[in-house]
C-alpha positions in Angstrom: -1.5 -69.1 32.0 -3.1 -71.8 30.0 -6.4 -70.0 30.3 -5.0 -66.8 28.8 -3.3 -68.7 25.9 -6.5 -70.5 25.1 -8.5 -67.2 24.9 -6.2 -65.9 22.1 -6.1 -69.1 20.3 -9.8 -69.3 20.1 -10.0 -66.3 17.7 -11.3 -67.0 14.3 -8.8 -67.3 11.4 -10.2 -64.0 9.9 -9.3 -62.1 13.1 -5.9 -63.8 13.2 -5.3 -62.7 9.6 -6.1 -59.0 10.4 -3.9 -59.0 13.5 -1.0 -60.4 11.6 -1.1 -57.6 8.9 1.1 -54.6 9.5 -0.9 -51.4 10.2 -1.4 -48.7 7.6 1.1 -45.8 7.2 -1.3 -43.2 8.6 -2.0 -45.3 11.7 1.7 -45.7 12.4 2.7 -42.0 11.6 -0.6 -40.2 12.0 0.1 -38.6 15.4 3.5 -37.4 14.3 2.0 -35.9 11.1 -0.7 -34.1 13.2 1.8 -32.7 15.7 4.1 -31.5 12.8 1.2 -29.8 11.0 0.0 -28.1 14.2 3.5 -26.9 15.0 4.0 -25.6 11.5 0.7 -23.7 11.7 1.6 -22.1 15.0 5.0 -21.1 13.5 3.3 -19.4 10.5 0.6 -17.7 12.7 3.4 -16.3 14.9 4.9 -14.6 11.9 1.9 -12.3 11.7 2.5 -9.1 13.8 -0.1 -7.0 15.6 0.5 -3.3 15.7 -0.3 -1.3 18.8 -1.5 2.2 18.4 -2.0 5.4 20.4 -4.8 7.7 19.2 -4.5 11.4 19.9 -6.4 14.5 18.8 -4.3 17.5 17.7 -4.3 20.8 15.9 -2.0 21.9 13.1 0.0 25.0 14.1 2.3 25.3 11.0 3.2 23.6 7.8 5.9 23.9 5.2 6.9 22.0 2.1 10.6 21.1 1.7 11.6 19.7 -1.7 9.7 16.4 -1.9 8.9 16.3 1.9 5.8 17.8 3.6 6.4 18.8 7.2 3.6 19.6 9.6 4.1 20.8 13.1 1.2 19.6 15.2 0.2 20.7 18.7 -1.5 17.9 20.7 -4.7 18.8 22.4 -3.9 16.4 25.3 -0.4 15.7 26.7 0.4 12.1 25.8 1.5 9.6 28.4 4.6 8.6 26.4 7.4 10.3 24.5 7.5 9.4 20.8 10.8 8.8 19.2 11.4 9.9 15.6 10.7 7.5 12.8 7.4 6.1 14.2 4.8 5.4 11.6 1.9 7.7 12.0 -1.4 8.1 10.2 -3.0 11.5 10.3 -6.8 11.8 9.7 -7.9 15.3 8.7 -11.1 16.2 10.4 -13.6 18.5 8.8 -16.8 20.2 10.2 -18.4 18.2 13.1 -15.3 16.0 13.3 -16.1 14.2 10.0 -13.2 12.2 8.4 -12.0 14.0 5.3 -9.2 11.5 4.6 -5.9 10.1 5.9 -2.3 10.3 5.0 0.7 8.3 6.3 4.1 9.6 7.4 6.6 9.4 10.2 7.4 11.4 13.3 10.3 13.7 12.7 10.6 15.0 16.3 8.6 15.3 19.5 9.0 17.9 22.2 7.3 19.5 25.2 7.1 23.3 25.6 5.1 25.3 28.2 2.8 22.5 29.2 2.0 21.6 25.5 3.3 18.7 23.5 4.3 19.2 19.8 5.1 16.7 17.0 6.9 17.5 13.8 5.6 15.1 11.2 7.0 14.2 7.7 5.4 12.7 4.7 6.2 12.4 1.0 4.5 14.8 -1.4 3.0 13.7 -4.8 4.5 14.7 -8.1 2.8 18.1 -8.0 4.3 18.8 -4.6 0.9 18.5 -2.8 -0.5 16.5 0.0 -2.7 13.8 -1.4 -5.0 11.8 0.9 -5.8 8.1 0.6 -9.0 9.0 -1.3 -6.9 11.0 -3.9 -8.2 14.3 -2.5 -5.6 17.0 -2.4 -5.5 18.9 0.9 -3.9 22.1 1.9 -3.2 22.0 5.6 -4.0 25.2 7.4 -3.2 26.5 10.9 -5.9 25.5 13.4 -7.1 22.5 11.3 -8.1 19.6 13.6 -6.5 16.2 13.0 -6.5 12.8 14.6 -3.2 11.0 15.0 -2.8 7.2 15.0 0.7 6.5 16.1 2.1 2.9 15.8 3.9 2.5 19.1 5.0 -1.2 18.8 4.6 -4.4 16.9 4.4 -7.8 18.6 3.8 -11.4 17.5 0.4 -12.9 18.0 1.6 -15.6 20.5 3.6 -13.0 22.5 0.5 -10.8 22.7 -1.7 -13.7 23.8 0.8 -14.7 26.5 0.9 -11.2 27.8 -2.9 -11.0 28.0 -3.0 -14.4 29.8 -0.4 -13.2 32.3 -2.3 -10.0 33.0 -5.4 -12.0 34.1 
């Protein structure tokens, strides 16, 4: 015991002075501050939501304009794997010759039904002041029967962390 005591007593006065000083604030609380900042960052990141989409090709079979609403009835080229409830956000891309993108417009699904091995969607959107369909590139389009479109249906929204955990569990 005397040997251990003598080891510590042999330290120089400068070392004794440094060891007797209280440590700085960041040394005492640094780990806690780092943990709090990481936790806050994870909380903020989790507020961001990822949207899951289904993409389908379809053909317009009829259209009508009702007051300030545009309603399109669309026949899907392939039967979807899911039923789509009304109110889902949907983006329609109008396809021109050689499937080139003319422009897109956003709306919601009004109804979804199956009839004679075909699937149909009734889709609503707001018209502009002149009661016309205006695409995202400000081009006015008049939908016609037989026009090909691509649907991008928002099927769900999930938090980033929830999505990451699901992907980890699948592996």
